[in-house]
C-alpha positions as CSV (number, residue, x, y, z in Angstrom):
1,M,-12.2,21.7,-7.7
2,S,-10.4,23.0,-4.8
3,S,-7.6,25.2,-5.3
4,S,-5.3,23.7,-2.6
5,F,-4.9,20.2,-1.2
6,K,-4.3,19.5,2.3
7,G,-1.0,16.4,2.6
8,R,1.9,15.5,5.3
9,C,4.2,12.6,5.4
10,N,3.7,10.1,7.6
11,C,5.1,11.1,10.8
12,G,3.0,14.6,10.1
13,K,6.3,16.6,10.9
14,F,5.5,18.2,7.7
15,A,2.0,19.4,6.6
16,F,1.6,21.3,4.1
17,T,-1.3,22.0,1.5
18,A,-0.4,22.0,-2.9
19,P,-1.4,23.6,-5.3
20,Q,-3.1,22.7,-8.3
21,H,-0.9,20.5,-10.7
22,K,0.2,21.3,-13.9
23,G,0.1,17.7,-14.6
24,V,0.9,14.4,-13.3
25,A,3.5,11.7,-14.3
26,A,4.2,8.1,-13.6
27,C,8.0,7.9,-13.3
28,F,9.8,4.9,-14.0
29,C,13.2,6.3,-13.8
30,K,15.2,4.6,-11.5
31,C,15.6,7.2,-8.9
32,C,12.4,7.6,-8.4
33,V,11.7,3.5,-8.2
34,R,14.5,3.4,-5.3
35,G,13.2,6.5,-3.6
36,G,9.7,5.0,-3.2
37,G,10.4,1.6,-2.9
38,S,7.6,1.2,-5.7
39,L,6.9,0.0,-9.5
40,C,7.0,3.5,-10.5
41,S,6.7,7.2,-9.0
42,L,3.1,9.1,-8.9
43,N,4.3,12.8,-9.1
44,A,2.7,15.8,-9.5
45,V,4.5,18.7,-11.4
46,I,3.7,22.0,-9.5
47,P,5.7,25.5,-9.2
48,A,9.2,25.1,-7.6
49,G,9.4,27.8,-4.6
50,K,7.3,30.2,-3.1
51,D,4.5,29.2,-5.2
52,G,4.7,25.2,-4.6
53,L,4.0,23.7,-1.1
54,T,3.0,25.9,1.5
55,F,4.0,24.4,5.1
56,T,1.7,24.6,7.3
57,G,3.2,23.2,11.0
58,D,6.2,24.2,12.4
59,A,8.4,22.4,9.9
60,K,9.0,24.2,6.8
61,E,10.8,23.5,3.3
62,G,14.1,24.4,5.2
63,D,13.8,21.8,7.5
64,L,13.6,19.0,4.6
65,N,16.7,16.7,4.5
66,V,18.2,16.6,1.0
67,Y,19.7,13.9,-1.1
68,L,21.3,16.2,-4.3
69,D,21.1,13.2,-6.9
70,K,23.4,13.7,-9.3
71,E,22.4,10.3,-11.2
72,T,19.8,12.1,-14.0
73,S,18.9,11.5,-17.4
74,S,19.3,15.0,-17.8
75,G,22.8,15.3,-16.2
76,K,21.5,18.3,-13.9
77,P,21.3,17.4,-10.5
78,M,17.6,16.7,-8.7
79,Q,17.7,17.9,-4.8
80,R,15.5,15.3,-2.9
81,K,13.7,16.1,-0.6
82,F,12.1,14.4,2.2
83,C,11.5,13.5,5.8
84,G,14.1,13.2,8.3
85,S,11.7,11.8,10.9
86,C,9.9,9.3,8.8
87,G,11.3,9.5,5.6
88,S,8.7,10.0,3.2
89,P,9.8,11.7,0.4
90,L,8.4,15.1,-0.2
91,L,9.8,17.1,-3.2
92,S,11.9,16.9,-6.4
93,V,13.4,19.5,-7.9
94,P,15.6,19.8,-10.4
95,E,18.5,22.5,-10.6
96,D,17.7,25.6,-12.4
97,S,14.2,24.7,-12.8
98,E,11.1,26.6,-12.1
99,I,9.0,23.1,-11.9
100,A,9.3,20.9,-8.8
101,Y,7.9,17.0,-8.6
102,F,6.0,16.1,-5.5
103,K,4.8,12.8,-3.8
104,Y,1.0,13.4,-4.5
105,S,0.0,10.3,-2.7
106,L,0.8,12.5,0.5
107,L,-2.2,14.3,0.4
108,E,-5.4,13.7,2.5
109,D,-7.5,12.8,-1.0
110,S,-5.6,12.2,-3.9
111,D,-8.6,11.5,-6.2
112,A,-10.0,14.7,-5.5
113,Y,-6.7,16.1,-6.4
114,L,-6.3,14.0,-9.6
115,A,-10.2,14.8,-10.3
116,S,-10.1,10.8,-10.2
117,K,-8.6,10.7,-13.8
118,G,-4.9,9.1,-13.3
119,P,-1.7,10.3,-14.5
120,D,-1.6,12.3,-17.7
121,M,1.9,10.7,-19.1
122,V,4.0,7.6,-17.9
123,I,7.9,8.5,-18.5
124,F,11.3,6.4,-18.4
125,T,8.6,3.9,-19.9
126,K,11.4,1.7,-21.1
127,R,12.8,1.2,-17.5
128,A,9.6,-0.5,-16.6
129,P,9.1,-4.1,-16.0
130,E,8.4,-5.8,-19.0
131,W,5.5,-7.2,-17.5
132,A,3.7,-3.6,-16.8
133,K,3.9,-2.7,-20.4
134,P,1.3,-2.4,-22.4
135,G,1.2,-4.5,-25.6
136,D,2.9,-7.5,-24.2
137,A,1.9,-11.1,-23.7
138,Q,0.2,-10.0,-20.6
139,D,-2.4,-7.5,-21.3
140,A,-1.1,-4.8,-18.9
141,T,-5.1,-3.6,-18.6
142,K,-6.0,-6.9,-17.3
143,N,-4.1,-5.8,-13.9
144,G,-5.9,-2.8,-13.8
145,L,-3.1,-0.4,-15.1
146,Q,-4.1,2.8,-17.1
147,W,-1.6,4.1,-19.6
148,P,-2.4,7.4,-21.2
149,K,-1.4,8.5,-24.5
150,K,1.4,10.4,-24.1
151,D,5.4,8.9,-23.6
152,E,7.0,12.3,-22.2
153,T,10.4,12.6,-20.5
154,Q,9.7,16.2,-19.0
155,F,6.6,18.5,-18.2
156,S,7.5,21.9,-19.4
157,A,7.2,24.8,-16.8
């Protein structure tokens, strides 16, 4: 498997390579759901800072727009970084953390990045819609949902 993968925001202003992830989470926290406009957000855990995303075009990480999210479950603010031109969310960086989360769907080949195995964990499942939870009256696997065995709320660095 390659050690880095190419990606970009929708408009292409921010092109980057991503390092190998430390894990991938399907997140149902309200901030990720709002930010991604979807049922959940699929986030790869990578190092924060210089060992994280490497920006390859003219625009660099410091050029991203930042929303300081203070409505987190930990109580620590999280920087949510996005392209100001097309609105694509790129990175979420918790305060004083050595890890960052990035939307791996921005990669040109997101299947190869995950080795076609799906997320490692599903987090904030209590906030998932009832119809999407496994074991309910409606079988989630019939809808194509695959749930990992772990239900964690945070990756360690």
